[in-house]
PDB file of N, CA, C and O in Angstrom:
ATOM      1  N   MET A   1     -11.066  -9.112   3.203  1.00  0.00           N
ATOM      2  CA  MET A   1     -10.606  -7.798   3.701  1.00  0.00           C
ATOM      3  C   MET A   1      -9.112  -7.823   3.867  1.00  0.00           C
ATOM      4  O   MET A   1      -8.567  -8.756   4.457  1.00  0.00           O
ATOM      5  N   VAL A   2      -8.431  -6.803   3.349  1.00  0.00           N
ATOM      6  CA  VAL A   2      -6.963  -6.731   3.506  1.00  0.00           C
ATOM      7  C   VAL A   2      -6.674  -5.708   4.595  1.00  0.00           C
ATOM      8  O   VAL A   2      -7.567  -5.013   5.081  1.00  0.00           O
ATOM      9  N   ARG A   3      -5.408  -5.639   4.960  1.00  0.00           N
ATOM     10  CA  ARG A   3      -5.003  -4.810   6.042  1.00  0.00           C
ATOM     11  C   ARG A   3      -5.454  -3.325   5.851  1.00  0.00           C
ATOM     12  O   ARG A   3      -6.033  -2.741   6.767  1.00  0.00           O
ATOM     13  N   SER A   4      -5.197  -2.741   4.700  1.00  0.00           N
ATOM     14  CA  SER A   4      -5.575  -1.395   4.414  1.00  0.00           C
ATOM     15  C   SER A   4      -7.116  -1.145   4.605  1.00  0.00           C
ATOM     16  O   SER A   4      -7.538  -0.117   5.135  1.00  0.00           O
ATOM     17  N   GLU A   5      -7.901  -2.116   4.156  1.00  0.00           N
ATOM     18  CA  GLU A   5      -9.377  -1.995   4.297  1.00  0.00           C
ATOM     19  C   GLU A   5      -9.807  -2.054   5.730  1.00  0.00           C
ATOM     20  O   GLU A   5     -10.723  -1.338   6.137  1.00  0.00           O
ATOM     21  N   LEU A   6      -9.150  -2.912   6.520  1.00  0.00           N
ATOM     22  CA  LEU A   6      -9.423  -2.967   7.948  1.00  0.00           C
ATOM     23  C   LEU A   6      -9.098  -1.628   8.646  1.00  0.00           C
ATOM     24  O   LEU A   6      -9.875  -1.171   9.484  1.00  0.00           O
ATOM     25  N   ILE A   7      -7.986  -1.015   8.316  1.00  0.00           N
ATOM     26  CA  ILE A   7      -7.553   0.239   8.881  1.00  0.00           C
ATOM     27  C   ILE A   7      -8.523   1.301   8.477  1.00  0.00           C
ATOM     28  O   ILE A   7      -8.910   2.101   9.328  1.00  0.00           O
ATOM     29  N   ALA A   8      -8.951   1.371   7.225  1.00  0.00           N
ATOM     30  CA  ALA A   8      -9.928   2.354   6.757  1.00  0.00           C
ATOM     31  C   ALA A   8     -11.278   2.200   7.493  1.00  0.00           C
ATOM     32  O   ALA A   8     -11.885   3.192   7.897  1.00  0.00           O
ATOM     33  N   LYS A   9     -11.729   0.969   7.658  1.00  0.00           N
ATOM     34  CA  LYS A   9     -12.984   0.743   8.293  1.00  0.00           C
ATOM     35  C   LYS A   9     -12.948   1.135   9.699  1.00  0.00           C
ATOM     36  O   LYS A   9     -13.882   1.782  10.174  1.00  0.00           O
ATOM     37  N   LEU A  10     -11.894   0.773  10.429  1.00  0.00           N
ATOM     38  CA  LEU A  10     -11.785   1.114  11.860  1.00  0.00           C
ATOM     39  C   LEU A  10     -11.658   2.645  12.019  1.00  0.00           C
ATOM     40  O   LEU A  10     -12.222   3.176  12.976  1.00  0.00           O
ATOM     41  N   ALA A  11     -10.947   3.390  11.136  1.00  0.00           N
ATOM     42  CA  ALA A  11     -10.828   4.775  11.243  1.00  0.00           C
ATOM     43  C   ALA A  11     -12.145   5.486  10.956  1.00  0.00           C
ATOM     44  O   ALA A  11     -12.445   6.516  11.560  1.00  0.00           O
ATOM     45  N   ALA A  12     -12.959   4.914   9.999  1.00  0.00           N
ATOM     46  CA  ALA A  12     -14.286   5.459   9.712  1.00  0.00           C
ATOM     47  C   ALA A  12     -15.239   5.258  10.885  1.00  0.00           C
ATOM     48  O   ALA A  12     -16.051   6.136  11.176  1.00  0.00           O
ATOM     49  N   GLU A  13     -15.150   4.114  11.563  1.00  0.00           N
ATOM     50  CA  GLU A  13     -16.015   3.817  12.715  1.00  0.00           C
ATOM     51  C   GLU A  13     -15.593   4.598  13.945  1.00  0.00           C
ATOM     52  O   GLU A  13     -16.378   4.733  14.884  1.00  0.00           O
ATOM     53  N   ASN A  14     -14.407   5.102  13.964  1.00  0.00           N
ATOM     54  CA  ASN A  14     -13.923   5.832  15.148  1.00  0.00           C
ATOM     55  C   ASN A  14     -13.377   7.186  14.668  1.00  0.00           C
ATOM     56  O   ASN A  14     -12.166   7.349  14.521  1.00  0.00           O
ATOM     57  N   PRO A  15     -14.264   8.145  14.427  1.00  0.00           N
ATOM     58  CA  PRO A  15     -13.822   9.418  13.847  1.00  0.00           C
ATOM     59  C   PRO A  15     -12.920  10.215  14.779  1.00  0.00           C
ATOM     60  O   PRO A  15     -12.212  11.117  14.333  1.00  0.00           O
ATOM     61  N   HIS A  16     -12.938   9.897  16.045  1.00  0.00           N
ATOM     62  CA  HIS A  16     -12.045  10.569  16.986  1.00  0.00           C
ATOM     63  C   HIS A  16     -10.613  10.153  16.936  1.00  0.00           C
ATOM     64  O   HIS A  16      -9.762  10.764  17.582  1.00  0.00           O
ATOM     65  N   LEU A  17     -10.319   9.090  16.157  1.00  0.00           N
ATOM     66  CA  LEU A  17      -8.959   8.549  15.938  1.00  0.00           C
ATOM     67  C   LEU A  17      -8.510   8.898  14.570  1.00  0.00           C
ATOM     68  O   LEU A  17      -9.276   8.822  13.610  1.00  0.00           O
ATOM     69  N   LYS A  18      -7.245   9.289  14.467  1.00  0.00           N
ATOM     70  CA  LYS A  18      -6.623   9.523  13.137  1.00  0.00           C
ATOM     71  C   LYS A  18      -6.253   8.206  12.541  1.00  0.00           C
ATOM     72  O   LYS A  18      -5.991   7.243  13.261  1.00  0.00           O
ATOM     73  N   GLN A  19      -6.227   8.144  11.173  1.00  0.00           N
ATOM     74  CA  GLN A  19      -5.873   6.994  10.531  1.00  0.00           C
ATOM     75  C   GLN A  19      -4.478   6.455  10.842  1.00  0.00           C
ATOM     76  O   GLN A  19      -4.258   5.244  10.872  1.00  0.00           O
ATOM     77  N   VAL A  20      -3.521   7.395  11.076  1.00  0.00           N
ATOM     78  CA  VAL A  20      -2.175   6.969  11.394  1.00  0.00           C
ATOM     79  C   VAL A  20      -2.177   6.323  12.812  1.00  0.00           C
ATOM     80  O   VAL A  20      -1.365   5.432  13.059  1.00  0.00           O
ATOM     81  N   ASP A  21      -3.040   6.736  13.722  1.00  0.00           N
ATOM     82  CA  ASP A  21      -3.112   6.159  15.022  1.00  0.00           C
ATOM     83  C   ASP A  21      -3.708   4.670  14.892  1.00  0.00           C
ATOM     84  O   ASP A  21      -3.226   3.746  15.547  1.00  0.00           O
ATOM     85  N   VAL A  22      -4.729   4.505  14.055  1.00  0.00           N
ATOM     86  CA  VAL A  22      -5.326   3.211  13.876  1.00  0.00           C
ATOM     87  C   VAL A  22      -4.283   2.299  13.256  1.00  0.00           C
ATOM     88  O   VAL A  22      -4.183   1.133  13.638  1.00  0.00           O
ATOM     89  N   THR A  23      -3.511   2.799  12.314  1.00  0.00           N
ATOM     90  CA  THR A  23      -2.457   2.006  11.610  1.00  0.00           C
ATOM     91  C   THR A  23      -1.402   1.611  12.670  1.00  0.00           C
ATOM     92  O   THR A  23      -0.962   0.461  12.659  1.00  0.00           O
ATOM     93  N   ALA A  24      -0.996   2.465  13.539  1.00  0.00           N
ATOM     94  CA  ALA A  24      -0.029   2.124  14.624  1.00  0.00           C
ATOM     95  C   ALA A  24      -0.568   1.043  15.517  1.00  0.00           C
ATOM     96  O   ALA A  24       0.200   0.167  15.917  1.00  0.00           O
ATOM     97  N   VAL A  25      -1.820   1.044  15.852  1.00  0.00           N
ATOM     98  CA  VAL A  25      -2.413   0.065  16.743  1.00  0.00           C
ATOM     99  C   VAL A  25      -2.482  -1.287  16.017  1.00  0.00           C
ATOM    100  O   VAL A  25      -2.151  -2.326  16.588  1.00  0.00           O
ATOM    101  N   ILE A  26      -2.917  -1.253  14.756  1.00  0.00           N
ATOM    102  CA  ILE A  26      -3.001  -2.537  14.028  1.00  0.00           C
ATOM    103  C   ILE A  26      -1.598  -3.095  13.865  1.00  0.00           C
ATOM    104  O   ILE A  26      -1.402  -4.283  14.122  1.00  0.00           O
ATOM    105  N   ASP A  27      -0.677  -2.361  13.482  1.00  0.00           N
ATOM    106  CA  ASP A  27       0.719  -2.765  13.350  1.00  0.00           C
ATOM    107  C   ASP A  27       1.294  -3.381  14.654  1.00  0.00           C
ATOM    108  O   ASP A  27       1.956  -4.419  14.612  1.00  0.00           O
ATOM    109  N   ALA A  28       1.037  -2.742  15.784  1.00  0.00           N
ATOM    110  CA  ALA A  28       1.477  -3.206  17.037  1.00  0.00           C
ATOM    111  C   ALA A  28       0.812  -4.583  17.418  1.00  0.00           C
ATOM    112  O   ALA A  28       1.481  -5.458  17.967  1.00  0.00           O
ATOM    113  N   ILE A  29      -0.424  -4.744  17.136  1.00  0.00           N
ATOM    114  CA  ILE A  29      -1.085  -6.020  17.403  1.00  0.00           C
ATOM    115  C   ILE A  29      -0.460  -7.089  16.537  1.00  0.00           C
ATOM    116  O   ILE A  29      -0.011  -8.115  17.048  1.00  0.00           O
ATOM    117  N   PHE A  30      -0.420  -6.861  15.193  1.00  0.00           N
ATOM    118  CA  PHE A  30       0.158  -7.856  14.343  1.00  0.00           C
ATOM    119  C   PHE A  30       1.610  -8.160  14.684  1.00  0.00           C
ATOM    120  O   PHE A  30       2.008  -9.323  14.622  1.00  0.00           O
ATOM    121  N   ASP A  31       2.398  -7.191  15.034  1.00  0.00           N
ATOM    122  CA  ASP A  31       3.783  -7.452  15.435  1.00  0.00           C
ATOM    123  C   ASP A  31       3.831  -8.328  16.667  1.00  0.00           C
ATOM    124  O   ASP A  31       4.627  -9.265  16.712  1.00  0.00           O
ATOM    125  N   GLU A  32       3.048  -8.072  17.623  1.00  0.00           N
ATOM    126  CA  GLU A  32       3.059  -8.826  18.840  1.00  0.00           C
ATOM    127  C   GLU A  32       2.593 -10.217  18.674  1.00  0.00           C
ATOM    128  O   GLU A  32       3.169 -11.133  19.262  1.00  0.00           O
ATOM    129  N   VAL A  33       1.528 -10.433  17.865  1.00  0.00           N
ATOM    130  CA  VAL A  33       1.130 -11.836  17.545  1.00  0.00           C
ATOM    131  C   VAL A  33       2.235 -12.579  16.771  1.00  0.00           C
ATOM    132  O   VAL A  33       2.535 -13.742  17.041  1.00  0.00           O
ATOM    133  N   THR A  34       2.810 -11.885  15.830  1.00  0.00           N
ATOM    134  CA  THR A  34       3.942 -12.542  15.062  1.00  0.00           C
ATOM    135  C   THR A  34       5.140 -12.879  15.933  1.00  0.00           C
ATOM    136  O   THR A  34       5.729 -13.955  15.833  1.00  0.00           O
ATOM    137  N   ASP A  35       5.491 -11.891  16.818  1.00  0.00           N
ATOM    138  CA  ASP A  35       6.696 -12.160  17.644  1.00  0.00           C
ATOM    139  C   ASP A  35       6.371 -13.312  18.621  1.00  0.00           C
ATOM    140  O   ASP A  35       7.235 -14.157  18.855  1.00  0.00           O
ATOM    141  N   THR A  36       5.189 -13.371  19.180  1.00  0.00           N
ATOM    142  CA  THR A  36       4.832 -14.400  20.178  1.00  0.00           C
ATOM    143  C   THR A  36       4.865 -15.764  19.561  1.00  0.00           C
ATOM    144  O   THR A  36       5.503 -16.670  20.097  1.00  0.00           O
ATOM    145  N   ILE A  37       4.171 -15.942  18.408  1.00  0.00           N
ATOM    146  CA  ILE A  37       4.096 -17.279  17.847  1.00  0.00           C
ATOM    147  C   ILE A  37       5.451 -17.731  17.208  1.00  0.00           C
ATOM    148  O   ILE A  37       5.769 -18.918  17.130  1.00  0.00           O
ATOM    149  N   SER A  38       6.218 -16.708  16.760  1.00  0.00           N
ATOM    150  CA  SER A  38       7.606 -17.052  16.260  1.00  0.00           C
ATOM    151  C   SER A  38       8.532 -17.567  17.359  1.00  0.00           C
ATOM    152  O   SER A  38       9.509 -18.267  17.094  1.00  0.00           O
ATOM    153  N   ARG A  39       8.212 -17.214  18.560  1.00  0.00           N
ATOM    154  CA  ARG A  39       8.981 -17.744  19.717  1.00  0.00           C
ATOM    155  C   ARG A  39       8.423 -19.062  20.244  1.00  0.00           C
ATOM    156  O   ARG A  39       8.953 -19.622  21.203  1.00  0.00           O
ATOM    157  N   GLY A  40       7.332 -19.569  19.609  1.00  0.00           N
ATOM    158  CA  GLY A  40       6.756 -20.840  20.020  1.00  0.00           C
ATOM    159  C   GLY A  40       5.592 -20.652  21.000  1.00  0.00           C
ATOM    160  O   GLY A  40       5.023 -21.632  21.482  1.00  0.00           O
ATOM    161  N   GLY A  41       5.227 -19.359  21.304  1.00  0.00           N
ATOM    162  CA  GLY A  41       4.057 -19.092  22.184  1.00  0.00           C
ATOM    163  C   GLY A  41       2.748 -19.232  21.553  1.00  0.00           C
ATOM    164  O   GLY A  41       2.654 -19.665  20.404  1.00  0.00           O
ATOM    165  N   ARG A  42       1.788 -18.907  22.208  1.00  0.00           N
ATOM    166  CA  ARG A  42       0.349 -18.870  21.676  1.00  0.00           C
ATOM    167  C   ARG A  42      -0.292 -17.593  22.071  1.00  0.00           C
ATOM    168  O   ARG A  42      -0.053 -17.058  23.154  1.00  0.00           O
ATOM    169  N   VAL A  43      -1.118 -17.102  21.177  1.00  0.00           N
ATOM    170  CA  VAL A  43      -1.910 -15.926  21.439  1.00  0.00           C
ATOM    171  C   VAL A  43      -3.363 -16.262  21.417  1.00  0.00           C
ATOM    172  O   VAL A  43      -3.872 -16.665  20.371  1.00  0.00           O
ATOM    173  N   GLU A  44      -4.100 -16.113  22.571  1.00  0.00           N
ATOM    174  CA  GLU A  44      -5.529 -16.399  22.634  1.00  0.00           C
ATOM    175  C   GLU A  44      -6.363 -15.157  22.667  1.00  0.00           C
ATOM    176  O   GLU A  44      -6.187 -14.343  23.573  1.00  0.00           O
ATOM    177  N   LEU A  45      -7.273 -14.957  21.725  1.00  0.00           N
ATOM    178  CA  LEU A  45      -8.230 -13.877  21.762  1.00  0.00           C
ATOM    179  C   LEU A  45      -9.553 -14.457  22.068  1.00  0.00           C
ATOM    180  O   LEU A  45     -10.168 -15.058  21.187  1.00  0.00           O
ATOM    181  N   ARG A  46     -10.041 -14.315  23.283  1.00  0.00           N
ATOM    182  CA  ARG A  46     -11.308 -14.873  23.698  1.00  0.00           C
ATOM    183  C   ARG A  46     -12.407 -14.508  22.715  1.00  0.00           C
ATOM    184  O   ARG A  46     -12.497 -13.356  22.290  1.00  0.00           O
ATOM    185  N   GLY A  47     -13.200 -15.421  22.365  1.00  0.00           N
ATOM    186  CA  GLY A  47     -14.290 -15.213  21.435  1.00  0.00           C
ATOM    187  C   GLY A  47     -13.914 -15.170  20.007  1.00  0.00           C
ATOM    188  O   GLY A  47     -14.780 -15.093  19.135  1.00  0.00           O
ATOM    189  N   PHE A  48     -12.640 -15.216  19.736  1.00  0.00           N
ATOM    190  CA  PHE A  48     -12.104 -15.151  18.333  1.00  0.00           C
ATOM    191  C   PHE A  48     -11.409 -16.418  17.983  1.00  0.00           C
ATOM    192  O   PHE A  48     -11.819 -17.127  17.064  1.00  0.00           O
ATOM    193  N   GLY A  49     -10.306 -16.734  18.737  1.00  0.00           N
ATOM    194  CA  GLY A  49      -9.561 -17.918  18.387  1.00  0.00           C
ATOM    195  C   GLY A  49      -8.133 -17.837  18.986  1.00  0.00           C
ATOM    196  O   GLY A  49      -7.797 -16.934  19.752  1.00  0.00           O
ATOM    197  N   VAL A  50      -7.312 -18.848  18.582  1.00  0.00           N
ATOM    198  CA  VAL A  50      -6.008 -19.008  19.099  1.00  0.00           C
ATOM    199  C   VAL A  50      -4.972 -19.114  17.971  1.00  0.00           C
ATOM    200  O   VAL A  50      -5.132 -19.936  17.068  1.00  0.00           O
ATOM    201  N   PHE A  51      -3.934 -18.312  18.010  1.00  0.00           N
ATOM    202  CA  PHE A  51      -2.806 -18.316  17.075  1.00  0.00           C
ATOM    203  C   PHE A  51      -1.685 -19.132  17.814  1.00  0.00           C
ATOM    204  O   PHE A  51      -1.339 -18.878  18.968  1.00  0.00           O
ATOM    205  N   LEU A  52      -1.154 -20.126  17.054  1.00  0.00           N
ATOM    206  CA  LEU A  52      -0.090 -20.879  17.661  1.00  0.00           C
ATOM    207  C   LEU A  52       0.801 -21.529  16.603  1.00  0.00           C
ATOM    208  O   LEU A  52       0.546 -21.394  15.406  1.00  0.00           O
ATOM    209  N   THR A  53       1.840 -22.231  17.042  1.00  0.00           N
ATOM    210  CA  THR A  53       2.707 -22.968  16.150  1.00  0.00           C
ATOM    211  C   THR A  53       2.531 -24.471  16.365  1.00  0.00           C
ATOM    212  O   THR A  53       2.282 -24.946  17.472  1.00  0.00           O
ATOM    213  N   LYS A  54       2.665 -25.153  15.316  1.00  0.00           N
ATOM    214  CA  LYS A  54       2.592 -26.661  15.364  1.00  0.00           C
ATOM    215  C   LYS A  54       3.854 -27.233  14.769  1.00  0.00           C
ATOM    216  O   LYS A  54       4.412 -26.645  13.842  1.00  0.00           O
ATOM    217  N   GLN A  55       4.320 -28.350  15.264  1.00  0.00           N
ATOM    218  CA  GLN A  55       5.513 -29.059  14.795  1.00  0.00           C
ATOM    219  C   GLN A  55       5.080 -30.016  13.665  1.00  0.00           C
ATOM    220  O   GLN A  55       4.168 -30.815  13.874  1.00  0.00           O
ATOM    221  N   ARG A  56       5.685 -29.958  12.518  1.00  0.00           N
ATOM    222  CA  ARG A  56       5.416 -30.973  11.470  1.00  0.00           C
ATOM    223  C   ARG A  56       6.679 -31.904  11.468  1.00  0.00           C
ATOM    224  O   ARG A  56       7.818 -31.445  11.396  1.00  0.00           O
ATOM    225  N   GLU A  57       6.422 -33.138  11.547  1.00  0.00           N
ATOM    226  CA  GLU A  57       7.493 -34.193  11.587  1.00  0.00           C
ATOM    227  C   GLU A  57       8.109 -34.247  10.213  1.00  0.00           C
ATOM    228  O   GLU A  57       7.494 -33.853   9.223  1.00  0.00           O
ATOM    229  N   PRO A  58       9.382 -34.759  10.160  1.00  0.00           N
ATOM    230  CA  PRO A  58       9.995 -35.010   8.808  1.00  0.00           C
ATOM    231  C   PRO A  58       9.247 -36.147   8.100  1.00  0.00           C
ATOM    232  O   PRO A  58       8.723 -37.067   8.727  1.00  0.00           O
ATOM    233  N   ARG A  59       9.222 -36.041   6.756  1.00  0.00           N
ATOM    234  CA  ARG A  59       8.471 -37.022   6.012  1.00  0.00           C
ATOM    235  C   ARG A  59       9.164 -37.210   4.617  1.00  0.00           C
ATOM    236  O   ARG A  59      10.110 -36.511   4.253  1.00  0.00           O
ATOM    237  N   LEU A  60       8.635 -38.170   3.904  1.00  0.00           N
ATOM    238  CA  LEU A  60       9.042 -38.327   2.503  1.00  0.00           C
ATOM    239  C   LEU A  60       8.004 -37.770   1.652  1.00  0.00           C
ATOM    240  O   LEU A  60       6.837 -38.143   1.776  1.00  0.00           O
ATOM    241  N   GLY A  61       8.378 -36.845   0.741  1.00  0.00           N
ATOM    242  CA  GLY A  61       7.407 -36.233  -0.191  1.00  0.00           C
ATOM    243  C   GLY A  61       7.776 -36.646  -1.596  1.00  0.00           C
ATOM    244  O   GLY A  61       8.717 -37.413  -1.802  1.00  0.00           O
ATOM    245  N   ARG A  62       7.049 -36.145  -2.547  1.00  0.00           N
ATOM    246  CA  ARG A  62       7.252 -36.482  -3.892  1.00  0.00           C
ATOM    247  C   ARG A  62       7.238 -35.291  -4.770  1.00  0.00           C
ATOM    248  O   ARG A  62       6.312 -34.481  -4.711  1.00  0.00           O
ATOM    249  N   ASN A  63       8.303 -35.150  -5.636  1.00  0.00           N
ATOM    250  CA  ASN A  63       8.391 -34.023  -6.545  1.00  0.00           C
ATOM    251  C   ASN A  63       7.360 -34.249  -7.651  1.00  0.00           C
ATOM    252  O   ASN A  63       7.432 -35.216  -8.409  1.00  0.00           O
ATOM    253  N   PRO A  64       6.410 -33.335  -7.715  1.00  0.00           N
ATOM    254  CA  PRO A  64       5.336 -33.585  -8.702  1.00  0.00           C
ATOM    255  C   PRO A  64       5.747 -33.556 -10.154  1.00  0.00           C
ATOM    256  O   PRO A  64       5.150 -34.233 -10.990  1.00  0.00           O
ATOM    257  N   ARG A  65       6.752 -32.783 -10.450  1.00  0.00           N
ATOM    258  CA  ARG A  65       7.279 -32.722 -11.819  1.00  0.00           C
ATOM    259  C   ARG A  65       7.964 -34.015 -12.299  1.00  0.00           C
ATOM    260  O   ARG A  65       7.710 -34.515 -13.395  1.00  0.00           O
ATOM    261  N   THR A  66       8.862 -34.540 -11.408  1.00  0.00           N
ATOM    262  CA  THR A  66       9.686 -35.681 -11.793  1.00  0.00           C
ATOM    263  C   THR A  66       9.160 -37.017 -11.179  1.00  0.00           C
ATOM    264  O   THR A  66       9.431 -38.088 -11.723  1.00  0.00           O
ATOM    265  N   GLY A  67       8.429 -36.950 -10.076  1.00  0.00           N
ATOM    266  CA  GLY A  67       7.992 -38.138  -9.396  1.00  0.00           C
ATOM    267  C   GLY A  67       8.980 -38.737  -8.449  1.00  0.00           C
ATOM    268  O   GLY A  67       8.724 -39.771  -7.833  1.00  0.00           O
ATOM    269  N   ASP A  68      10.155 -38.065  -8.327  1.00  0.00           N
ATOM    270  CA  ASP A  68      11.218 -38.520  -7.479  1.00  0.00           C
ATOM    271  C   ASP A  68      10.780 -38.312  -5.947  1.00  0.00           C
ATOM    272  O   ASP A  68      10.037 -37.383  -5.628  1.00  0.00           O
ATOM    273  N   THR A  69      11.269 -39.201  -5.056  1.00  0.00           N
ATOM    274  CA  THR A  69      11.021 -39.089  -3.685  1.00  0.00           C
ATOM    275  C   THR A  69      11.988 -38.035  -3.083  1.00  0.00           C
ATOM    276  O   THR A  69      13.189 -38.015  -3.355  1.00  0.00           O
ATOM    277  N   VAL A  70      11.392 -37.180  -2.263  1.00  0.00           N
ATOM    278  CA  VAL A  70      12.227 -36.035  -1.664  1.00  0.00           C
ATOM    279  C   VAL A  70      12.008 -36.063  -0.137  1.00  0.00           C
ATOM    280  O   VAL A  70      10.892 -36.215   0.361  1.00  0.00           O
ATOM    281  N   LYS A  71      13.111 -35.909   0.554  1.00  0.00           N
ATOM    282  CA  LYS A  71      13.075 -35.794   2.012  1.00  0.00           C
ATOM    283  C   LYS A  71      12.615 -34.371   2.401  1.00  0.00           C
ATOM    284  O   LYS A  71      13.199 -33.377   1.971  1.00  0.00           O
ATOM    285  N   VAL A  72      11.593 -34.308   3.195  1.00  0.00           N
ATOM    286  CA  VAL A  72      11.102 -33.015   3.685  1.00  0.00           C
ATOM    287  C   VAL A  72      11.493 -32.958   5.206  1.00  0.00           C
ATOM    288  O   VAL A  72      11.168 -33.855   5.985  1.00  0.00           O
ATOM    289  N   ASP A  73      12.190 -31.879   5.571  1.00  0.00           N
ATOM    290  CA  ASP A  73      12.656 -31.808   6.942  1.00  0.00           C
ATOM    291  C   ASP A  73      11.493 -31.397   7.906  1.00  0.00           C
ATOM    292  O   ASP A  73      10.458 -30.894   7.468  1.00  0.00           O
ATOM    293  N   ALA A  74      11.696 -31.622   9.168  1.00  0.00           N
ATOM    294  CA  ALA A  74      10.727 -31.119  10.204  1.00  0.00           C
ATOM    295  C   ALA A  74      10.719 -29.590  10.207  1.00  0.00           C
ATOM    296  O   ALA A  74      11.720 -28.925   9.940  1.00  0.00           O
ATOM    297  N   LYS A  75       9.517 -29.067  10.528  1.00  0.00           N
ATOM    298  CA  LYS A  75       9.438 -27.606  10.569  1.00  0.00           C
ATOM    299  C   LYS A  75       8.287 -27.147  11.454  1.00  0.00           C
ATOM    300  O   LYS A  75       7.376 -27.915  11.764  1.00  0.00           O
ATOM    301  N   GLN A  76       8.343 -25.903  11.847  1.00  0.00           N
ATOM    302  CA  GLN A  76       7.244 -25.266  12.598  1.00  0.00           C
ATOM    303  C   GLN A  76       6.370 -24.593  11.598  1.00  0.00           C
ATOM    304  O   GLN A  76       6.854 -24.024  10.619  1.00  0.00           O
ATOM    305  N   VAL A  77       5.035 -24.651  11.838  1.00  0.00           N
ATOM    306  CA  VAL A  77       4.060 -23.963  10.950  1.00  0.00           C
ATOM    307  C   VAL A  77       3.143 -23.192  11.838  1.00  0.00           C
ATOM    308  O   VAL A  77       2.881 -23.598  12.971  1.00  0.00           O
ATOM    309  N   ALA A  78       2.632 -22.050  11.331  1.00  0.00           N
ATOM    310  CA  ALA A  78       1.693 -21.209  12.089  1.00  0.00           C
ATOM    311  C   ALA A  78       0.323 -21.868  11.907  1.00  0.00           C
ATOM    312  O   ALA A  78       0.030 -22.439  10.857  1.00  0.00           O
ATOM    313  N   ALA A  79      -0.477 -21.779  12.911  1.00  0.00           N
ATOM    314  CA  ALA A  79      -1.829 -22.344  12.861  1.00  0.00           C
ATOM    315  C   ALA A  79      -2.791 -21.377  13.590  1.00  0.00           C
ATOM    316  O   ALA A  79      -2.408 -20.562  14.429  1.00  0.00           O
ATOM    317  N   PHE A  80      -4.025 -21.534  13.210  1.00  0.00           N
ATOM    318  CA  PHE A  80      -5.139 -20.742  13.850  1.00  0.00           C
ATOM    319  C   PHE A  80      -6.235 -21.717  14.108  1.00  0.00           C
ATOM    320  O   PHE A  80      -6.608 -22.532  13.264  1.00  0.00           O
ATOM    321  N   ARG A  81      -6.762 -21.599  15.360  1.00  0.00           N
ATOM    322  CA  ARG A  81      -7.905 -22.447  15.839  1.00  0.00           C
ATOM    323  C   ARG A  81      -9.052 -21.481  16.148  1.00  0.00           C
ATOM    324  O   ARG A  81      -8.933 -20.693  17.087  1.00  0.00           O
ATOM    325  N   ALA A  82     -10.136 -21.509  15.411  1.00  0.00           N
ATOM    326  CA  ALA A  82     -11.202 -20.654  15.712  1.00  0.00           C
ATOM    327  C   ALA A  82     -11.975 -21.009  16.997  1.00  0.00           C
ATOM    328  O   ALA A  82     -12.065 -22.186  17.347  1.00  0.00           O
ATOM    329  N   SER A  83     -12.530 -20.014  17.700  1.00  0.00           N
ATOM    330  CA  SER A  83     -13.272 -20.248  18.932  1.00  0.00           C
ATOM    331  C   SER A  83     -14.656 -20.819  18.596  1.00  0.00           C
ATOM    332  O   SER A  83     -15.085 -20.773  17.443  1.00  0.00           O
ATOM    333  N   LYS A  84     -15.327 -21.337  19.571  1.00  0.00           N
ATOM    334  CA  LYS A  84     -16.697 -21.784  19.371  1.00  0.00           C
ATOM    335  C   LYS A  84     -17.584 -20.641  18.990  1.00  0.00           C
ATOM    336  O   LYS A  84     -18.484 -20.799  18.165  1.00  0.00           O
ATOM    337  N   ASN A  85     -17.353 -19.505  19.565  1.00  0.00           N
ATOM    338  CA  ASN A  85     -18.202 -18.337  19.249  1.00  0.00           C
ATOM    339  C   ASN A  85     -18.048 -17.974  17.756  1.00  0.00           C
ATOM    340  O   ASN A  85     -19.049 -17.791  17.062  1.00  0.00           O
ATOM    341  N   LEU A  86     -16.836 -17.873  17.275  1.00  0.00           N
ATOM    342  CA  LEU A  86     -16.585 -17.539  15.880  1.00  0.00           C
ATOM    343  C   LEU A  86     -17.204 -18.592  14.928  1.00  0.00           C
ATOM    344  O   LEU A  86     -17.862 -18.244  13.948  1.00  0.00           O
ATOM    345  N   LEU A  87     -16.990 -19.811  15.222  1.00  0.00           N
ATOM    346  CA  LEU A  87     -17.546 -20.858  14.362  1.00  0.00           C
ATOM    347  C   LEU A  87     -19.081 -20.786  14.352  1.00  0.00           C
ATOM    348  O   LEU A  87     -19.715 -21.006  13.320  1.00  0.00           O
ATOM    349  N   ALA A  88     -19.679 -20.467  15.543  1.00  0.00           N
ATOM    350  CA  ALA A  88     -21.174 -20.346  15.596  1.00  0.00           C
ATOM    351  C   ALA A  88     -21.660 -19.184  14.748  1.00  0.00           C
ATOM    352  O   ALA A  88     -22.685 -19.287  14.074  1.00  0.00           O
ATOM    353  N   ARG A  89     -20.911 -18.055  14.781  1.00  0.00           N
ATOM    354  CA  ARG A  89     -21.259 -16.859  14.033  1.00  0.00           C
ATOM    355  C   ARG A  89     -21.123 -17.133  12.524  1.00  0.00           C
ATOM    356  O   ARG A  89     -21.935 -16.682  11.716  1.00  0.00           O
ATOM    357  N   ILE A  90     -20.108 -17.859  12.190  1.00  0.00           N
ATOM    358  CA  ILE A  90     -19.832 -18.191  10.805  1.00  0.00           C
ATOM    359  C   ILE A  90     -21.006 -19.088  10.255  1.00  0.00           C
ATOM    360  O   ILE A  90     -21.495 -18.931   9.136  1.00  0.00           O
ATOM    361  N   ASN A  91     -21.399 -20.031  11.150  1.00  0.00           N
ATOM    362  CA  ASN A  91     -22.470 -20.915  10.756  1.00  0.00           C
ATOM    363  C   ASN A  91     -23.854 -20.463  11.216  1.00  0.00           C
ATOM    364  O   ASN A  91     -24.797 -21.253  11.252  1.00  0.00           O
ATOM    365  N   LYS A  92     -23.963 -19.155  11.576  1.00  0.00           N
ATOM    366  CA  LYS A  92     -25.260 -18.475  11.914  1.00  0.00           C
ATOM    367  C   LYS A  92     -26.024 -19.177  12.987  1.00  0.00           C
ATOM    368  O   LYS A  92     -27.248 -19.265  12.897  1.00  0.00           O
ATOM    369  N   LYS A  93     -25.343 -19.702  14.037  1.00  0.00           N
ATOM    370  CA  LYS A  93     -25.980 -20.383  15.099  1.00  0.00           C
ATOM    371  C   LYS A  93     -26.141 -19.498  16.351  1.00  0.00           C
ATOM    372  O   LYS A  93     -26.676 -19.973  17.353  1.00  0.00           O
ATOM    373  N   LEU A  94     -25.712 -18.277  16.327  1.00  0.00           N
ATOM    374  CA  LEU A  94     -25.861 -17.354  17.461  1.00  0.00           C
ATOM    375  C   LEU A  94     -27.084 -16.526  17.337  1.00  0.00           C
ATOM    376  O   LEU A  94     -27.360 -15.698  18.206  1.00  0.00           O
TER     377      LEU A  94
END
């Protein structure tokens, strides 16, 4: 499901809301999650999961084309950890 499909589905399930209102809510949620994790914070949605950043240490990598060793700098990466409830629903244990 892509963003536009999510907005269309939520608008269809909530006929009292206009699609532009649903779009504004989805945009606000995504912006807040993005802003929070970009500052190094974490966003926890109970029953769904946690969005956070993780630190990757510097390492030596390899250029696949030439085989040369390349220094890869340390960096922050976005991560998602699913909740137990979400994992159980995915695995049909609920």
